[in-house]
N, C-alpha and C positions, 0 to 999 in steps of 0.2 A: 471529383473535387467538390461538386455541389453537395454530394452525399455526405462527404466527410464534414463540410462546413455546417451542415444541418445537424450532424451528430454532435459536434462541438458545442453548437448553440443550445441544443437539447440538454447536454450535460451540464453546461453553465447554469441553465435555467433550473435544472433539478437540484443542483448544489445550493443555489440561492434559496429556493423554496424550503429545502431541508434546513438550512441555516436558520431562517426566519422562524420556522416551527420549533426548532431547538431552543432558540433564545425565549420563545413564548413559554415552552414548558419549564425552562430553567426557573423563571419567575414564579410560576405555579408551584413547583416543588419547593423553592426557597420559602415562599410564603406559607405553604402548607406545614413545612418543617417547623417554622417559627410558631405558627398558631397552635398545632398539635403537639408541640414540644417533642418532636420526633428527631432524635440524633441521626437515625438511619437516613431520613429524608434530607436532612441538612448536609450530611456527609455525601450523599449522592448528588445533591445540588452543587457541591463544590467540585465533584468529578465532572458534572455537566459543564461547569465553567470552563474546565480544561478541554472539554469536547468542543465547546464554542471556539475557544483559541485555536484548536487544530483545524476546525473547519474554515476559520478565518484564513489561515495560512494556505489551505488547499484552494480557496477561491482566488487568493492573490497569485498563487504559483500557476493556476490554470490560465491566468491572463498573461503572467510574465513569460510563460513558456512559448507563447505565440509570437514573441518578438523575433524578428529576423536576425540572422547572424550579422555581426559587425566587426570592427577591428579589435574590440576588446574580447569578444567571444566568437571566435571564427566558426565554431560548431553550433552557434545559436544558443538558446537559453533552455532548451528542453530538459536538461539535466537538473534543472531546478526542481522538477518533479521527483527525482531520486532524493534530493535533499529534504524535500517535504515528507517523502515517505519515510525516510530514516528518522526524521524529527518526531513525527507522529507516532512511529513504532516505539520510539523511546518514551514518548509522552504517555502512551497506553501502558507500557512497562512500568513507569513511574506510578501511575494510578493503581495498577495491579499490586504492586508492592504495598502500597499504604492500605488497600482493601484487605489484604491478607494480614497485615499487622493489626489493623483495626478489628478484624474478625477474631483474631487470636485473643485479643484483650477483652472482647465481648463474650468469648467462651468463658473466660476466667471470671468475668463480672457481668452476667447477663443483665440487660436493661429493659425495663418495662416500656411498652409502646402501645398506642392506640392501633391495634392491628386492623380494625374495621376501616378507619379513615385512611390509614396508610395503604391499604388495599386498593381503594379507589383512585388514589393519586398514582400508584405504581401501574395500575391498569391503563390510566390515560397515558402515562410515560411509555408503556408498551406499544400502544397504538401509534404514538408519534415516532418512535424509533422504528417500529415496523414499517411505517410509511417511508421513513428514510432509507431504510435497507432495501425496500422494493424499488425505490427511485434510483438508487445508485448501483444496484446489482449488475446491471449490464455494463456499467463503466467500471467495475471494480477490478478489471484486469490492468487498468492504468495504475501505475505505482503511486501517483499523487492521490488518486481517488481511493486507492486501497486503504491508505492511511486513515482517511475520513470514514471509510466503510467499517473499519475495525474499531474506531472509536464509538461509532454508533452501535455496532454489534456488542461491544462491551456494555453500553448502557442498556441495550435491549435485554441481554442476559441478566444484568443487574435487576431490571424491572421484574423479569420472570422470577428471579430469586426472591425478591421482596413479595411478590404475589403468593408464591408457594409458602414461604415462611409465615405470611399473614394468616393464610388459611389454617396452617398447622398450629400456630399459636392460638387462634381463636378456638380450635377444637380440643387442644391439649393444655394450653397455658405455658408451654415450654418456650420461653423467650430466647433460650440458647439456639433455637432453630434458625433465627435470623442470621446469626454469624456462621453456622454451619453450612447453610445454603449459599451465603456469600463466598466462602471457600471454594465450594464445589463449582459454582458459576465462574469464579475467577480462574480456576484451573482450566476450564474449557476454552478460554480465550488465549491461553499461554502459547499454544502452537502457532496460531495465526500471527501473533506478535513476533515470535521467533522466525517465522518464514518471511515476514516483511523485513525485519532487521538484516537477516542473512542475505536476501536478495539485494537490498539496497546497498549494503557494505561491499558485496561481490561486484556490483556495478561500478561503484566509486573506486574500487581497487583494480578496475579495468580486467576483471577475471574472465576466463573463458565462459561463453554461454553454457548453461546446464544442458548436458546431452550432445554437445557439439563434438564430433569425432575430428580432432585436429589432424591425426595421421591420415584419416580419410580424405580430408581436405588437400593435404600435402600430395597424396598419391593422385588425386584427381587433377591437380594442377600439373604434376610431373607427366602424367599420361595425356594432357590436353592438347599439347603441341610437340610435334617431332624435334623442333629445334631446342626444347628445354632439356638441360642436362642435370640441373640441380635446384631445388627450391630451398632458398636460405631466408632466415629471419622471417619466418611465418608469424604474423600476429593477428589474433582475432579477439575483439573486445566489444563490449556492449555500451553504446552511448546512452540509450535508453532501452527499456524492455522492447520497444518496437523497432529499435534500430540497432542492427549488428554490423560492425565494420571489419573488413579484412584487408590486411596489407602484407605484401611479400616481396622480397627481392628473388629474381630468377635468373640463373646463370645459364647461358647458352653454350653450345658446342662449337660456335663459329658461325652457325647458320643464321640467316636473318629471319627473325620473327616479324612479320608484316604487321602493320597497324590494324588492318581489319581482322587478322587472326588474334591478336591480343584483345581487340574489342569483343570478338565472339566468345573468347575464353572468359572475359569478364561476365558477359550475359549468362553463360552457362553456370558460372559459379553462383551468381545471384538467384538464378532459378532453382539450382540443386540445393543450396544450403540456406536460402532466404536472406542473403546479405542485402543490406541497404546500399552500401557503397563498397567497392572493390578497387584496390590500388595495386598495381603490379609494375614493378621496376625491373627492366631488362638490362643485363650487362653481359658482355662477351668474356669468355675466359681469357685471362691474360697472364 
């Protein structure tokens, strides 16, 4: 319990630190874009503003999800993490769409930029985003944090793209490389976005956890006690990625399943399949 609390406090501290650094870099990039007349930096600064919005939501949800269950939400508020992950996944997808559209337009009409100055601002951005990725990496399995992680990853890859294109432009004068690199970097983040959206939607649809053998669970319950004749209405769903719940109605052949036997079966199910909660309803054949 103490270890979990310490882990949550560390995660919140890391989120806050990354958030503050992101805001600082946003203003540097915005002012740099205005001063050096760089549309690339101004566009990236607008995406950074979306990143800040996403991180702000993550911070709020990290606090909200700790609220205990009440009469309005008897399962608690942890599923807010899933909504946050879905929203941020859509947010990054929205950003990616406009990056690709903007890149296509720049390929058709390449725009001159001060590659040397843009290079140093992008390098600073890579350091800031790299620090954010490092801080959040261990917590990126949390679907709420994963949304912020992908937002920062998108910005980090964008910084890499600007750095690479700046070097190429300085060496060759090919301004079109700015757009070509942006498209390539954007496609790299497409799969993580898809994975986050798919996972979030699957949870909200109360889908079966990936890799869960439902028939194996059914057989395990059926063979678990001599009194069990049939397993009916087996339900397995994900409340959050860390909490899978199982519920089933079990018909007996007239024998009595003792309370201790049912309790032991639940423990075995939790241990075998990693369920967080198990509900078994017993009824006799009639």
